[in-house]
Every structure is written in C-alpha cells, then in structure tokens.
C-alpha positions, 0 to 999 in steps of 0.5 A, spaced: 448 464 457 454 466 459 459 472 455 455 472 448 461 473 444 466 467 446 471 464 442 474 457 443 481 457 445 483 451 441 479 452 435 478 460 435 470 459 433 465 462 437 462 457 442 454 459 444 453 461 451 448 458 456 442 462 458 443 469 458 440 469 465 448 469 467 451 476 469 458 477 468 462 474 473 461 477 480 462 475 487 456 471 489 454 469 497 452 462 497 450 457 503 456 455 507 456 449 504 457 452 497 461 458 497 462 460 489 469 464 487 466 468 482 471 475 482 476 475 476 482 478 476 485 481 469 488 474 467 481 471 467 482 467 474 478 468 480 481 472 486 480 467 491 480 459 489 482 453 491 490 453 492 494 450 486 496 443 487 502 442 483 508 447 482 509 448 475 516 445 475 514 438 478 510 432 476 503 431 478 500 425 482 495 421 479 489 420 483 483 416 482 477 414 486 478 408 491 471 406 490 466 406 485 463 402 480 466 395 483 464 397 490 457 400 488 454 407 490 455 406 498 462 405 498 463 411 493 459 415 498 463 413 504 469 415 501 467 421 498 465 424 505 471 422 508 474 427 503 469 432 504 469 437 499 469 438 491 472 443 487 468 445 481 470 449 475 463 452 472 462 455 466 454 455 468 450 461 470 449 463 478 442 460 479 444 453 476 451 453 480 447 454 486 442 449 485 446 443 483 451 445 489 446 445 494 442 440 492 449 435 492 450 438 499 443 437 501 443 429 500 451 428 501 453 433 506 459 434 502 461 442 501 462 444 493 466 450 492 465 452 485 469 457 481 464 461 476 468 463 469 465 465 462 466 460 457 472 463 454 476 464 460 475 457 462 477 454 455 484 458 457 485 457 464 484 449 462 489 449 457 494 454 461 493 450 467 494 444 464 500 446 460 503 448 467 502 442 471 497 446 475 491 442 477 486 446 481 479 443 480 476 436 481 470 437 476 469 441 470 463 443 466 464 446 460 459 449 454 465 449 449 465 442 445 473 442 444 474 443 451 474 436 454 477 433 448 483 438 449 484 436 456 483 429 454 489 429 449 493 432 455 492 426 459 488 430 464 481 427 464 479 421 469 475 415 466 468 415 468 468 408 469 468 408 477 461 413 477 456 408 478 451 411 473 455 412 468 454 404 466 447 406 464 448 413 462 445 413 454 450 412 450 449 418 445 450 423 451 457 420 453 463 422 450 468 416 450 469 414 457 471 421 459 465 425 459 458 426 460 453 431 457 448 432 462 444 438 460 441 441 454 438 448 452 434 446 446 433 452 441 425 451 440 420 456 438 417 460 443 411 464 442 406 469 446 400 465 448 396 471 449 397 473 441 397 466 438 391 462 439 391 454 440 389 454 432 395 458 430 400 455 434 406 452 430 407 445 429 412 445 424 417 450 422 414 451 415 408 454 419 412 460 421 412 462 413 404 463 415 401 471 413 399 471 421 407 471 423 409 476 418 414 481 421 412 478 428 418 473 428 425 474 431 431 470 432 438 471 433 443 474 428 447 468 425 454 471 424 454 473 432 456 465 434 457 458 431 451 455 435 446 460 432 449 459 425 448 452 427 441 453 429 439 456 422 443 450 418 439 445 422 432 448 420 434 449 413 436 441 413 429 440 416 425 444 411 427 446 404 433 450 401 429 456 400 426 456 407 431 461 410 430 466 404 422 465 405 423 466 412 426 473 411 421 475 406 416 473 412 420 479 416 424 475 421 427 480 426 434 479 427 436 481 434 444 481 437 442 476 443 437 471 445 435 476 451 433 481 446 428 476 442 425 474 449 424 481 451 420 482 444 416 476 445 414 478 452 412 485 450 408 483 444 413 486 439 414 479 436 409 473 436 414 468 436 421 466 436 427 462 435 430 462 441 433 457 447 427 453 451 430 456 458 427 463 457 420 459 458 421 459 465 425 466 466 419 470 461 413 466 465 417 468 472 417 475 470 409 475 469 409 473 461 405 468 458 410 464 454 410 457 451 414 453 447 413 448 441 419 443 440 421 441 433 423 434 431 430 436 429 433 442 432 440 444 435 442 447 442 447 448 447 450 443 451 453 442 458 459 437 459 462 435 465 468 431 467 473 429 472 481 430 473 485 425 474 489 429 479 483 431 483 484 432 490 477 429 492 477 424 486 471 420 490 467 426 492 468 428 484 465 421 482 460 422 487 458 429 484 458 426 477 454 421 479 449 425 483 448 430 476 447 423 472 441 421 477 434 423 477 434 427 483 440 431 480 437 431 473 431 434 476 435 440 480 439 441 474 434 441 468 427 440 471 428 446 475 430 450 469 426 448 463 432 445 460 432 438 456 435 431 460 438 425 456 433 421 461 425 421 460 420 422 465 424 428 469 419 432 472 419 439 469 424 437 463 423 435 456 427 429 453 432 431 448 429 429 442 433 424 437 433 429 432 437 434 436 444 435 431 450 437 435 454 443 433 458 442 427 462 449 429 467 449 423 460 448 418 457 453 422 462 459 422 463 457 414 456 458 413 454 464 417 455 470 412 451 466 407 445 464 412 445 472 414 444 474 407 438 469 406 435 471 412 435 478 410 431 476 404 437 477 399 
C-alpha cells in the first residue's frame, strides 16, 4: 500500500494505502509502451507528465467516446486505436501499474502513460486541477473513497455506459454510473504454515482466542488509519462485544504497519496475523510458507476507476476500463497479485465475499481510540 499515513483532502480522514510493496514515488523504467511518470516535485506533481490541456481561464471541451456500448467492443477498439494512447493517474504500486499497462498494450497496441501518485497527493491534485479546469488525465485509479464522489460533484467524470463491460459488471461493484471497483485487497487471516498445523488453522475469528495463539498474533494499530480501525469494527460485529478485549488479553501484537506484521509471520515471531491478503504472494515469493483463511465477514482496501469527461483519448480510456473489467484484465490485476475480484473464476484471485463491508471512514475514525484500548486489554 502506498503512503501509510495518508489523508483524504475532502474528508480529512485517513485512507488506508494499498499493499506495502509500493515504494515512495520514484522514477521507474517501463516498457516503451508504458512509460511511468513517477518523480514528484514538492507540490506533489510529477516532474514530467501529460501536458495541461486547458488553461485555468478557459472552459474545457467535454469529450465522450464516439463508439462504445451501442457500437460494441470492435467499434470501440477501432476508435481507441486511432487515438493511440491513454493518460493514467494511478494511486497504485509500481508492479500493478506495470502489469495492467503492459497487459493492455500487449492486447490492443495502445500506449499507457501512467503518473504514479501517493493517495493524498492524488486526492489533492484531482481537486486542484479540477478547480482550475486543468484536465491531464483520461483514466484515474484511487483508493480514497471520496475521490470519485468529489470529482462527480465537480461534473468531471464521464458516465461509463459507453464501456461494453459496464452493463454486466456486478451492481455491488458499480459506483452509480461513473465509477467501478475493480480490485480488492481483503484483510484476511494469514498464518505461517510451518507453525500452524492443519488441525489448528483458524476457521473463525473466535479461534484466534485459543491458547496456542497466545502472544502469537499480530495486527496493525487501529489509530493509524481508518481502514484498519474499520477492520476491527467489522471483526467485532462478526463476533461479540468483548472479542477485541479478549484478543488483547490473548496477546495480540499491534504493529505500525502491515509490513511489520507480515515480517513477524515470516520470521515465526507471530503464527497468525490480521493483515492484507496481498502479503501471501509477497511473503511466499520471498521464501516463506504463508497461507490465508478468508473470513465470511471482513474489510479491505478497494481500487476504484473512472474516466474523465475531458479526456483527450476518450475511446482509449473507455477501452482501458473495459479491459480492466474483462477476465483477462482481472487476472492480470488481481490473479497475479493474490487479490480479490468482483468476478468468479479468475485464476489466482479470490472472489470478493458477500460479507465484505465497505469502509465507513467516519465511524472508523470516531472509534479508533476505543478500539486501541480494547486491543490493549484495558
């Protein structure tokens, strides 16, 4: 996940970042078809980026796909190839940005030029550029729940009805007609398979209170961001009012980041951890033997995508969104990184369960201090 201590510029509440394999924004060499612009200047903007399309004093021109749902995917593809490129604002980690950019380019021959930003920097830039009628992006990906709602209220987002896949996308993962949630990093229960035998694998949150897990559980401090506080609220609602206090009495170790908890699991310092499912892949790639149990009720981090009404490449933007919603795009974005998909049957990906609870940032922020006291056993 990107910057750990991030704040929404529209709400002032913390937004939880994506997997902590994301470095601070730095230059990245991608394929010629996907040059990431990732160096930021002090204002939070990349040092090299798509040119501003509209002076602050002028009224931008609204654009929309010339082919889409009515003309079908073939018509949209033909129009997109004439445009030839997509400008992409991404609050994503480097590996995922590279994967989906290269995957789209390989399939359609259309260049993707991403600008990678941390969550807070992206939130601020979207608002500032929108207020000044500066529109540099065709597609945006955000992890801050309020970002798309704010852009929609500013009349900046293009309805996705021209995207062929939008018609059949699961309704629970649509944001009205202007956004789609395409990727989820669920907060599951990871365990060290060398230390937890098959008979002891947790099958419920209550199992974490067993004596064999005393002092051997880790999780992130709930006061550090809203998503983590919400994770514990969801767990409490799925168990009992005294569960978190009992978890504290069973010796849960609260870490400053998911990465610290993941390292404890890999090193055998903790047997289990309440962290993001993306760490299953990263830890196993590093030589650990880590597996996960996916609860019926859980929280997580979500990636939402939208298209600008002022896109320079509206057809290519619509096609890029369509690709991300396709089985191929879902496999690249979610299956390759052990994330969760709104679709079933995606190789390597889990499906978002019906018991997934979307973030209520206001409630999470209000209860964070109380949650910490419970988890400390007080």
